[in-house]
C-alpha positions as CSV (number, residue, x, y, z in Angstrom):
1,X,-4.5,88.4,126.0
2,X,-5.8,90.7,123.3
3,X,-8.5,92.0,125.5
4,X,-6.0,93.8,127.7
5,X,-3.2,94.7,125.4
6,X,0.4,94.1,126.0
7,X,0.8,97.1,128.3
8,X,-2.1,96.1,130.4
9,X,-0.7,92.6,130.9
10,X,2.7,93.9,131.8
11,X,1.2,96.3,134.4
12,X,-0.9,93.5,135.9
13,X,2.0,91.1,136.0
14,X,4.1,93.7,137.7
15,X,1.4,94.2,140.3
16,X,1.0,90.5,141.0
17,X,4.7,90.0,141.5
18,X,5.4,93.2,143.5
19,X,7.5,91.2,146.0
20,X,9.9,90.0,143.3
21,X,13.1,91.9,142.9
22,X,16.7,91.4,141.7
23,X,18.4,90.6,145.0
24,X,22.1,91.2,145.1
25,X,24.5,88.3,145.5
26,X,25.8,87.3,148.9
27,X,28.9,89.1,150.0
28,X,32.1,87.4,148.9
29,X,33.4,85.1,151.7
30,X,36.4,86.5,153.5
31,X,38.0,83.2,154.3
32,X,38.9,80.1,152.3
33,X,36.2,77.4,152.4
34,X,35.9,73.8,151.4
35,X,32.5,72.7,149.9
36,X,31.1,69.7,151.7
37,X,27.4,69.2,151.0
38,X,24.8,70.3,148.4
39,X,21.1,70.1,148.8
40,X,19.0,71.0,145.7
41,X,15.2,71.4,146.0
42,X,13.0,72.2,143.1
43,X,9.3,72.5,142.6
44,X,7.3,72.7,139.4
45,X,3.6,73.6,139.0
46,X,1.5,72.3,136.1
47,X,-2.0,73.1,134.8
48,X,-3.6,69.8,133.7
49,X,-6.0,69.4,130.8
50,X,-8.7,68.0,133.2
51,X,-8.8,71.2,135.2
52,X,-6.6,70.0,138.1
53,X,-3.1,71.0,138.9
54,X,0.1,68.9,139.5
55,X,2.8,70.2,141.9
56,X,6.0,68.2,141.7
57,X,8.9,68.4,144.1
58,X,12.5,67.1,143.8
59,X,15.1,66.9,146.6
60,X,18.7,65.8,146.0
61,X,21.5,65.6,148.6
62,X,25.1,64.9,147.7
63,X,28.5,65.1,149.3
64,X,31.6,66.7,147.7
65,X,33.9,63.8,148.8
66,X,33.9,60.1,148.6
67,X,32.4,58.5,151.8
68,X,31.5,55.1,153.1
69,X,27.9,53.9,153.2
70,X,26.0,50.7,153.7
71,X,27.1,49.2,150.3
72,X,30.7,50.3,150.1
73,X,31.8,53.8,149.0
74,X,29.6,56.5,147.6
75,X,31.6,58.7,145.2
76,X,31.6,62.5,145.5
77,X,28.6,64.0,143.7
78,X,26.4,60.8,143.8
79,X,23.1,61.3,145.4
80,X,22.6,60.4,149.1
81,X,18.9,61.3,148.8
82,X,17.1,61.8,145.5
83,X,13.4,62.0,146.2
84,X,10.4,63.0,144.1
85,X,6.9,63.9,145.0
86,X,3.8,64.7,142.9
87,X,0.6,66.0,144.4
88,X,-2.6,66.5,142.3
89,X,-4.8,69.3,143.5
90,X,-8.1,71.0,142.7
91,X,-8.8,74.8,143.0
92,X,-9.7,74.3,146.7
93,X,-6.3,72.7,147.3
94,X,-7.9,69.4,148.0
95,X,-5.5,66.5,147.2
96,X,-6.9,64.1,144.5
97,X,-3.7,61.9,144.1
98,X,-0.2,61.7,145.4
99,X,2.8,59.8,144.1
100,X,6.4,59.5,145.3
101,X,9.7,58.0,144.1
102,X,12.8,57.4,146.1
103,X,15.5,57.0,143.5
104,X,18.4,57.2,145.9
105,X,18.4,56.6,149.7
106,X,21.0,55.8,152.3
107,X,19.5,52.4,153.0
108,X,17.3,50.0,151.1
109,X,14.8,50.0,153.9
110,X,14.0,53.7,153.3
111,X,11.7,52.8,150.5
112,X,8.9,51.6,152.9
113,X,8.6,55.2,154.2
114,X,6.2,56.0,151.3
115,X,3.6,53.3,152.2
116,X,1.3,55.7,154.0
117,X,1.3,58.6,151.5
118,X,-2.1,57.8,150.1
119,X,-3.5,58.9,153.5
120,X,-3.3,62.4,152.1
121,X,-5.9,61.9,149.4
122,X,-9.0,63.9,150.3
123,X,-7.1,66.2,152.6
124,X,-6.7,69.9,151.9
125,X,-3.5,72.0,151.9
126,X,-4.0,75.1,154.0
127,X,-3.9,76.3,157.6
128,X,-2.3,73.7,159.8
129,X,-0.6,71.9,156.9
130,X,2.5,71.1,159.0
131,X,0.4,69.6,161.7
132,X,-1.5,67.6,159.1
133,X,1.8,66.2,157.8
134,X,3.0,65.3,161.3
135,X,-0.1,63.6,162.3
136,X,-0.4,61.7,159.0
137,X,3.2,60.5,158.3
138,X,5.2,61.9,161.3
139,X,7.9,60.1,163.1
140,X,8.2,56.4,162.4
141,X,5.3,56.6,159.9
142,X,7.3,58.3,157.2
143,X,10.5,59.9,156.0
144,X,12.0,63.2,157.3
145,X,12.9,64.4,153.8
146,X,9.6,63.5,152.1
147,X,7.9,65.5,154.9
148,X,10.2,68.4,154.1
149,X,9.2,68.2,150.4
150,X,5.5,68.0,151.4
151,X,5.6,71.0,153.7
152,X,7.2,73.4,151.2
153,X,5.1,72.1,148.4
154,X,2.2,74.1,149.9
155,X,4.0,77.3,149.0
156,X,4.6,76.1,145.4
157,X,0.9,75.3,145.1
158,X,-0.1,78.8,146.3
159,X,2.4,80.3,143.8
160,X,1.0,78.2,141.0
161,X,-2.8,78.0,141.2
162,X,-4.1,81.4,142.3
163,X,-1.7,83.3,140.0
164,X,-2.7,81.1,137.0
165,X,-6.4,81.8,137.8
166,X,-5.6,85.5,138.0
167,X,-3.9,85.5,134.6
168,X,-6.9,83.6,133.1
169,X,-9.3,86.3,134.5
170,X,-7.1,89.0,133.0
171,X,-7.1,87.2,129.6
172,X,-10.9,87.3,129.7
173,X,-10.8,91.1,130.3
174,X,-11.9,90.7,133.9
175,X,-10.4,92.2,137.0
176,X,-7.6,90.0,138.4
177,X,-9.3,90.3,141.8
178,X,-12.7,91.3,142.9
179,X,-14.7,91.4,146.1
180,X,-14.3,93.1,149.5
181,X,-11.7,90.6,150.8
182,X,-8.1,91.1,149.9
183,X,-6.1,88.3,148.2
184,X,-4.8,85.5,150.5
185,X,-1.3,86.8,150.6
186,X,-2.1,90.2,152.0
187,X,-1.0,90.6,155.6
188,X,1.1,87.4,155.3
189,X,4.4,89.2,155.1
190,X,5.9,92.6,155.8
191,X,5.8,93.7,152.1
192,X,2.0,93.0,151.9
193,X,1.2,94.8,155.2
194,X,-2.2,96.5,154.7
195,X,-0.7,99.6,156.2
196,X,2.4,99.5,154.0
197,X,3.4,101.2,150.8
198,X,2.9,98.3,148.5
199,X,-0.7,97.8,149.4
200,X,-1.2,101.6,149.3
201,X,0.2,101.7,145.8
202,X,-1.3,98.6,144.2
203,X,-4.5,97.9,146.2
204,X,-5.5,101.1,148.0
205,X,-9.0,99.8,148.6
206,X,-7.5,97.4,151.2
207,X,-5.4,100.0,153.2
208,X,-6.1,99.5,156.9
209,X,-8.3,96.4,156.2
210,X,-9.3,94.4,159.3
211,X,-10.5,90.9,159.0
212,X,-14.1,90.8,160.2
213,X,-14.8,88.9,163.4
214,X,-16.9,85.8,163.1
215,X,-20.4,86.2,164.3
216,X,-21.1,84.4,167.5
217,X,-23.3,81.4,167.0
218,X,-27.0,81.9,167.8
219,X,-27.9,80.1,171.0
220,X,-30.5,77.4,170.8
221,X,-34.0,78.3,172.0
222,X,-34.6,77.8,175.7
223,X,-36.3,74.5,176.7
224,X,-39.6,75.6,178.4
225,X,-40.8,72.1,179.1
226,X,-42.0,71.9,182.6
227,X,-42.2,75.7,183.1
228,X,-45.9,76.0,182.6
């Protein structure tokens, strides 16, 4: 980071995380409540030594009371679902490997729901990801909660890989972003509106940017056979 200096790195980091803010706590509830269910979902992004990235997801459901289940009684706090997912990606978000673990499930039969996960190898996370999940392991071909982990893993991947690449460019003394096309997150939420104050302040070159229309395909040459 010496190429930029501490101040430069701080400014760049602030720019790249402009959406982040210290949100206030929720208002205090005005009526007495009884806790019933907790779902905890966590994602972790890792840079690998081989140049790929691992994105891992964990989902854990638990009840705040003892309740009956298929093998007797599940004590309060024990996991109803405790599922893990790891997806290995390259910089194009192409999936190189996928692994799952179902440590806790309501039924022993749930474990077979991971049998088709390797179908994702070779696929790319991007536009239409939810549709890809549904057509690959939707319905009876998979598990509802693994599908939930898969869908939101895409956001964790986009939070992990491009930002890491931007920080690497800054460390080399390069611009965090170059070219005539804005970063992928621009125009994807109200804060990053190309006509909004954040883009005007941090990326003025993209104020009012309009995505170019794709050129119409060139029609094939006319077949003149028989027209002599």
